N, C-alpha and C positions, 0 to 999 in steps of 0.2 A: 428462464430468460437468459441463459448463459450466452456470452458473446455480444450482448447488446451494450452499446456504448452510448450513454446519455450525453447529448450536446446541448448546452444552454442556448437560448435564443440570441440573435444578434443584439437585440436591445439589452439583454442582461449582460452580455460580454462588453458592450460599449460602456454601460454604467459601471461595471466592475473595473474597467481600465481607468475611468474617470475617478472613481472613489480611491483606487490605489494611488493614482497620481496626486490627488488632494492630500491623502495621508502622508505621502512621501514629502510633499511640499511643506506640510505642517511640521514634520520632524526637522526638516532643513531650517525652517524659520526659527523654531524653538532652539535648535542647536546654535544658531548664530546669536540669538539673544543671550543664551546662557554663557556663551563664550565672551560676549560683551560684558556681562555681569562679572565674570571672573577677571577680565582685564581691568575693569573699573575697581574692583576690590584690591587687586594687586597695586594699582596706582595709589589708591587712598591709604593703603597700609604700608606703602613703600617696601613691599615684599620683593624678594628676588625672583620669585616665580608665581605663576597662577596657582600652582598646587599649594604652596606655602600660605597663600592668601585664603584659599578655599578651606584648608584644614586648620587654619589659624595657628600653625606651628611657628609663625612669625613671632608670636607672643611667648614662645618657650623661654626666651631670654629673660622674661620677667618673673620666672618662677621663684627666684631667690628673694624677691622683693614683695612686701605686702602693702607698700604705700609709696607715694612720691618722696616722702621724707626718707625712707630707707635708701632710695636711689641717691638722694642728696647727701646722706650720711656716708655712703660708699664713696662718693666723689670727694667729700671733705676729708676722708681718711686715706685718700689716694689709693683706694682699692680698684678704682676704674679711672680711665683717662677722660679727658674732657669730651672727646669724640664719642666715647661709649656713654658718657653721661647724657649728652644731647640725644643720642639715638634711643637710649632707654626711656628718657623722659618723653620723647615724641611717641614712642610705642605705648607708654603708659596712658598718655592723653588720647591717643587714637583708640585704644581699647575702651577707655571710659566713654568716648564719644560714639563709637560705632558698634560696639558689641552689646547686644540686647540681653535681657534676663535669661534667655534660653541658650546663651553662648553663641549666637549667630551674628554675623555682620549684617547690620540693617541701617539703612537711612532712606530718605525719600526717593533717591534715584533708584536704588535696588528694589524698593517696593514697587515703583512704577514699571520697571523692567520685568519683574516677576509677574506683575499683573498682565503686562503685554504678552509675555510668554504663555500665560494661562489662557489668554483670549485668542491666540493664534487659530485661525481657521473657523471662528464662530460664524462667519458669513457663509460658510460651506456646510454647516451642520445639517441643514435640511436635506441637502443632496446626499450626505453620508447616511443620514437616518433612512432616507428613501431606499438607498441601495441595501442597507442592512435589513430592512423589512422585506425587500424583494428576495434577499439571500435566505432569510429565515423561512419564507414561504416556499422557496424552491427546495430547501432541505426538508421541510415538512412533507412536501409532495413526494419527494424521493423516498422518504421513509415509509410513507403510506403505500406507495406503489410496491416497494420491496416487501412490505408486510402482506399485501394482497397477493403478490406473486408466490411468496412462501406458502400462504394458505391454499392457493390454487394448486401448487405443486404437491402439497400434502394431500389434498382431496383426490388428485389424480393418482397418487401413490396408493391411497387407501382403496380406491376403486380398481386398482390393478392396471391402470393405463400407462404407468411408467415402469 
């Protein structure tokens, strides 16, 4: 069957366009939510950039200190200025408040937003599953037809018809 071009039905093509549009919209919505989470983390950690808030490099300044007391001692011995002291103390307290046991920023707001991102498009799940089932059936049919055509070609070859 060389030269034959399979064309899916109009119904299939319409459902494919709809499914692709839904997936694109889900990606866009999740992207907006994740950007909002990054902006929120930046604001809460008083970071200079979203990247610093995301990778928590904003806390790198605390690596020389093991407690609030160490920061206070450094200030008392004039190793750091009052502005540095305030900044380091704020960073220490933010890390204590917002960084969970796995080393990730977490509070109720981020938990709600992450849940919202995970739930994006749930109302369209049935439509997507319907299209995916239709696509699997179409692929199975194509494979079956190709297999049948190969068998028929082989039978014709064996019988000397090709």
